[in-house]
C-alpha positions as a LaTeX table, in Angstrom:
\begin{tabular}{lrrr}
\hline
Residue & $x$ (\AA) & $y$ (\AA) & $z$ (\AA) \\
\hline
Met1 & 12.17 & 1.30 & 43.84 \\
Val2 & 10.30 & 0.93 & 46.81 \\
Gly3 & 10.38 & 4.25 & 48.23 \\
Gly4 & 12.97 & 3.84 & 50.57 \\
Leu5 & 17.00 & 2.83 & 51.05 \\
Ser6 & 17.13 & $-0.70$ & 50.27 \\
Phe7 & 20.08 & $-2.74$ & 49.81 \\
Ser8 & 20.96 & $-5.94$ & 47.33 \\
Val9 & 23.25 & $-8.93$ & 48.03 \\
Asn10 & 24.46 & $-10.82$ & 44.69 \\
Gly11 & 21.83 & $-8.63$ & 42.73 \\
Lys12 & 18.98 & $-9.11$ & 44.60 \\
Met13 & 16.86 & $-6.87$ & 46.98 \\
Cys14 & 17.49 & $-8.06$ & 50.49 \\
Cys15 & 16.26 & $-5.49$ & 53.24 \\
Gly16 & 16.12 & $-1.60$ & 53.58 \\
Val17 & 14.49 & 1.18 & 55.26 \\
Ser18 & 10.89 & 2.77 & 54.48 \\
Gly19 & 10.17 & 5.44 & 56.80 \\
Asn20 & 11.09 & 4.73 & 59.97 \\
Ala21 & 10.39 & 0.61 & 59.40 \\
Leu22 & 12.74 & $-1.84$ & 58.63 \\
Met23 & 11.89 & $-3.70$ & 55.36 \\
Val24 & 12.67 & $-7.20$ & 54.97 \\
Arg25 & 12.59 & $-9.53$ & 52.08 \\
Val26 & 11.17 & $-12.98$ & 53.44 \\
Gly27 & 9.46 & $-14.53$ & 50.29 \\
Ala28 & 6.04 & $-15.00$ & 49.57 \\
Glu29 & 5.80 & $-18.50$ & 51.24 \\
Ala30 & 7.14 & $-17.08$ & 54.80 \\
Arg31 & 5.07 & $-13.75$ & 54.49 \\
Glu32 & 1.91 & $-14.54$ & 56.55 \\
Arg33 & 3.84 & $-16.29$ & 59.37 \\
Met34 & 5.97 & $-13.20$ & 59.50 \\
Leu35 & 2.98 & $-10.87$ & 59.77 \\
Ala36 & 1.79 & $-13.02$ & 62.62 \\
Glu37 & 4.94 & $-11.67$ & 64.63 \\
Ser38 & 4.85 & $-8.57$ & 66.91 \\
His39 & 5.37 & $-5.06$ & 65.27 \\
Val40 & 5.10 & $-6.59$ & 61.87 \\
Arg41 & 3.21 & $-5.25$ & 58.98 \\
Pro42 & 2.47 & $-5.84$ & 55.15 \\
Met43 & 4.73 & $-3.77$ & 53.02 \\
Val44 & 2.38 & $-1.81$ & 50.39 \\
Phe45 & 3.75 & $-0.17$ & 47.43 \\
Gly46 & 1.35 & 1.77 & 45.30 \\
Asp47 & $-2.11$ & 0.28 & 46.61 \\
Arg48 & $-0.61$ & $-3.27$ & 46.45 \\
Pro49 & 0.85 & $-5.37$ & 48.95 \\
Leu50 & 4.19 & $-7.01$ & 48.13 \\
Ala51 & 3.67 & $-10.67$ & 48.58 \\
Gly52 & 7.58 & $-11.21$ & 49.56 \\
Phe53 & 8.39 & $-7.86$ & 51.67 \\
Val54 & 7.51 & $-7.16$ & 55.54 \\
Leu55 & 8.07 & $-3.82$ & 57.39 \\
Ile56 & 8.78 & $-4.22$ & 60.90 \\
Asp57 & 8.16 & $-1.16$ & 63.05 \\
Pro58 & 11.20 & 0.20 & 65.16 \\
Ala59 & 9.91 & $-1.70$ & 68.28 \\
Gly60 & 10.56 & $-4.66$ & 66.34 \\
Phe61 & 14.24 & $-4.27$ & 65.71 \\
Arg62 & 15.01 & $-2.18$ & 68.77 \\
Thr63 & 17.57 & $-4.44$ & 70.18 \\
Asp64 & 20.67 & $-5.40$ & 68.32 \\
Ala65 & 19.71 & $-9.20$ & 68.61 \\
Ser66 & 16.21 & $-8.39$ & 67.18 \\
Leu67 & 17.85 & $-6.25$ & 64.29 \\
Arg68 & 20.41 & $-9.24$ & 63.67 \\
Lys69 & 17.62 & $-11.61$ & 63.50 \\
Trp70 & 15.50 & $-9.94$ & 60.91 \\
Ile71 & 18.49 & $-8.89$ & 58.51 \\
Gln72 & 19.69 & $-12.69$ & 58.82 \\
Arg73 & 16.12 & $-13.75$ & 57.71 \\
Ser74 & 16.34 & $-11.81$ & 54.69 \\
Leu75 & 19.86 & $-12.81$ & 54.08 \\
Asp76 & 18.83 & $-16.60$ & 54.47 \\
Phe77 & 15.87 & $-15.88$ & 51.83 \\
Val78 & 18.19 & $-14.12$ & 49.37 \\
Ala79 & 20.68 & $-16.82$ & 49.46 \\
Ala80 & 18.34 & $-19.40$ & 48.95 \\
Lys81 & 17.07 & $-17.64$ & 45.52 \\
\hline
\end{tabular}
């Protein structure tokens, strides 16, 4: 659906890979806050930004701890839906 490999949790899209970036669902409310972090950029699909998703470039999930942090943010958002 979004041009990459994605994973769902309880039927809700959670996170995935788009090109070499990590795609993370954080919700529209948290998106701007996440974009302020290093190595994070908006996710654009078909010329329009997706409100609830961000892309993290490889430098932003280089360590196991940083990868876990991003995936947990996505899991937390999906669990709250």
